[in-house]
C-alpha positions in Angstrom: 124.7 -199.2 252.4 125.5 -195.6 252.3 129.4 -194.6 253.2 129.9 -192.8 256.3 131.1 -189.6 256.4 133.2 -188.2 259.2 133.0 -185.2 260.8 135.8 -183.3 259.0 133.8 -184.0 255.6 130.5 -183.2 257.3 131.9 -179.9 259.2 133.0 -178.8 255.4 130.1 -179.4 253.6 128.1 -177.3 255.9 130.7 -174.0 257.0 132.1 -174.1 253.1 129.1 -174.1 251.0 129.5 -176.6 248.6 128.2 -175.6 245.3 126.2 -179.0 244.6 126.7 -181.2 247.0 126.7 -185.1 245.5 123.7 -187.1 245.6 125.4 -190.3 248.0 126.0 -187.1 250.2 122.5 -186.1 250.4 121.5 -189.7 250.5 124.1 -190.5 254.0 122.5 -187.2 255.9 119.1 -188.8 255.0 120.1 -191.7 256.7 121.9 -190.5 259.4 119.0 -188.7 260.4 116.8 -191.7 259.7 117.9 -193.7 262.7 115.9 -193.8 265.7 116.3 -191.1 268.2 118.5 -192.3 271.4 120.8 -190.5 273.8 123.6 -191.2 271.0 121.8 -189.6 268.6 120.9 -186.5 270.7 124.2 -186.1 272.1 125.9 -185.8 268.7 123.8 -183.1 267.3 123.2 -181.4 270.5 127.2 -181.0 270.7 127.5 -180.0 266.8 125.0 -177.1 267.7 127.1 -176.5 270.8 129.9 -175.8 269.1 128.7 -173.9 266.3 128.2 -171.6 268.8 131.9 -170.6 268.4 131.9 -169.5 265.4 134.9 -168.3 263.2 136.8 -165.6 264.7 134.8 -166.1 268.0 137.1 -166.5 271.2 136.4 -168.6 273.9 137.0 -168.5 277.6 137.2 -172.2 278.7 136.8 -172.3 282.9 137.7 -175.7 284.6 139.6 -176.4 281.3 141.4 -179.8 282.3 143.5 -180.5 279.4 142.1 -178.6 276.6 141.0 -181.6 274.7 138.1 -180.1 273.7 140.1 -177.3 271.3 140.0 -180.0 268.9 136.2 -179.3 268.0 137.2 -175.2 267.7 139.6 -175.2 264.9 137.2 -172.2 263.5 138.0 -170.0 266.7 140.4 -167.0 266.8 140.9 -167.4 270.2 141.3 -169.9 273.4 142.0 -169.2 276.7 141.5 -171.6 279.2 141.8 -171.5 283.2 142.2 -174.9 285.8 143.2 -174.8 289.3 145.3 -177.5 288.5 148.8 -177.2 287.5 149.3 -180.1 286.1 146.3 -179.9 283.8 147.5 -176.4 283.0 150.9 -178.2 281.9 149.1 -180.8 280.0 147.1 -178.2 278.3 150.0 -175.8 277.0 151.7 -179.5 275.6 148.3 -180.6 273.7 147.7 -176.6 272.7 150.7 -176.9 270.3 148.7 -179.7 268.1 146.3 -176.8 267.1 146.8 -173.7 265.0 144.4 -171.8 267.3 145.8 -168.2 269.6 145.7 -170.2 273.0 146.8 -168.8 276.4 146.1 -170.7 280.1 146.2 -169.8 283.5 146.4 -171.9 286.3 144.1 -170.3 288.8 140.5 -170.5 290.1 137.8 -168.9 288.4 137.0 -166.4 291.2 141.0 -165.3 291.2 141.0 -165.3 287.2 141.8 -161.9 286.3 141.7 -160.2 282.6 140.3 -157.2 281.2 139.4 -159.4 278.0 136.3 -160.2 276.4 134.5 -163.3 274.8 132.3 -164.8 272.7 131.8 -167.6 274.8 132.1 -168.3 278.1 132.3 -172.0 278.6 131.6 -173.7 282.0 130.8 -176.9 281.3 133.0 -178.8 283.9 132.4 -176.2 286.4 129.3 -176.8 288.3 130.5 -181.2 288.4 133.0 -179.5 291.1 131.8 -177.2 293.0 128.4 -175.2 293.6 127.4 -172.3 291.1 127.5 -169.0 293.2 125.8 -165.3 291.7 129.2 -164.0 291.8 130.4 -166.1 289.8 127.8 -166.2 287.1 128.3 -162.5 287.0 132.1 -162.6 286.8 131.2 -165.5 283.6 128.9 -162.3 282.2 130.7 -159.4 282.9 133.7 -161.4 280.8 131.3 -161.7 277.7 131.3 -159.5 274.7 128.1 -158.1 273.7 125.4 -160.5 272.6 127.7 -163.6 273.8 127.2 -166.8 275.4 127.5 -168.4 278.5 127.4 -172.4 278.8 127.4 -174.1 281.8 126.1 -177.4 283.1 125.6 -179.3 286.9 125.1 -182.7 287.4 121.2 -184.0 287.3 120.9 -183.9 291.2 118.0 -186.6 291.0 120.0 -189.2 289.0 121.3 -191.0 291.8 118.7 -190.4 294.3 119.7 -190.4 298.2 123.5 -191.0 297.3 123.3 -187.4 295.0 121.4 -186.0 297.5 124.3 -186.8 300.1 126.8 -185.7 297.8 125.2 -182.0 297.3 124.7 -181.7 300.9 128.4 -182.3 301.3 129.5 -179.7 298.7 126.3 -177.4 300.1 127.9 -177.2 303.4 131.9 -176.8 302.1 131.3 -173.9 299.9 128.1 -172.1 301.2 127.5 -173.1 304.9 123.8 -174.0 303.9 121.8 -176.5 302.6 119.9 -175.9 299.3 119.4 -179.1 297.4 117.4 -177.5 294.5 119.9 -176.7 292.2 118.4 -176.4 289.1 116.1 -173.9 290.5 118.7 -172.1 291.8 120.9 -171.5 288.9 117.9 -170.3 287.0 117.5 -168.1 289.5 120.8 -166.8 289.6 121.1 -166.8 286.1 118.4 -164.4 286.0 119.6 -162.3 288.7 123.1 -161.8 286.5 121.3 -160.7 283.3 122.0 -164.2 281.3 118.9 -164.6 279.3 117.8 -168.5 279.4 117.8 -169.7 275.7 118.1 -173.4 276.0 118.2 -176.2 278.8 118.6 -179.6 278.1 118.9 -183.0 280.3 121.6 -185.0 278.7 123.6 -187.9 279.0 127.7 -187.0 279.4 130.7 -189.1 280.0 129.9 -188.2 283.6 126.1 -189.3 284.0 123.3 -187.4 283.6 123.7 -183.5 283.4 121.5 -180.1 283.1 122.5 -177.9 280.4 122.2 -174.3 279.9 122.9 -171.9 277.1 122.5 -168.1 278.6 122.6 -164.8 276.6 124.0 -161.4 278.1 121.2 -159.2 278.0 121.9 -156.0 276.4 120.9 -153.6 279.5 124.1 -156.0 281.7 
């Protein structure tokens, strides 16, 4: 059986461009990509691709950052700014961020109230849509936080995954935050992305730790 290489070894081989990779390493990659395609395989390689967007010397604004555990995936970035409305989450983020040699900054705030003049290469909003519905204003603010050719990464729970229970939760959230009921969240988000001048370059349905989600990557258009 071929040896399984760690993510660290794989990343170093890819990012640092070995002059000539050993045969075992090549055989290991062949074996990895000959396994049956399942959710674990898809999730692993999709996640690698998403993280690769945050290239060396890029900066990331992470909305609903929680304890900022994803910082360990972004070892090559130059800047990480986390925003979360929970004081306890932000305190944990500040504590945990000391493990990494990344310039970081954390703010206890909702994204709507967060203010900064800084521009970012990536605005990561993965968890945001799992707690409150997206609005056009939020997506415009995310776009305006980007540098030229920057990316917004966002996701929302798949509204069809939990059937009637999911519809009821969606109804309650919309009543609380929008005062109106618009169940087709996916179409609403894509319409708002277009109005916010974010080109949809990727859309996926994927299984996460919180269940099935719809995930988008939007790119800031040049005229935004």
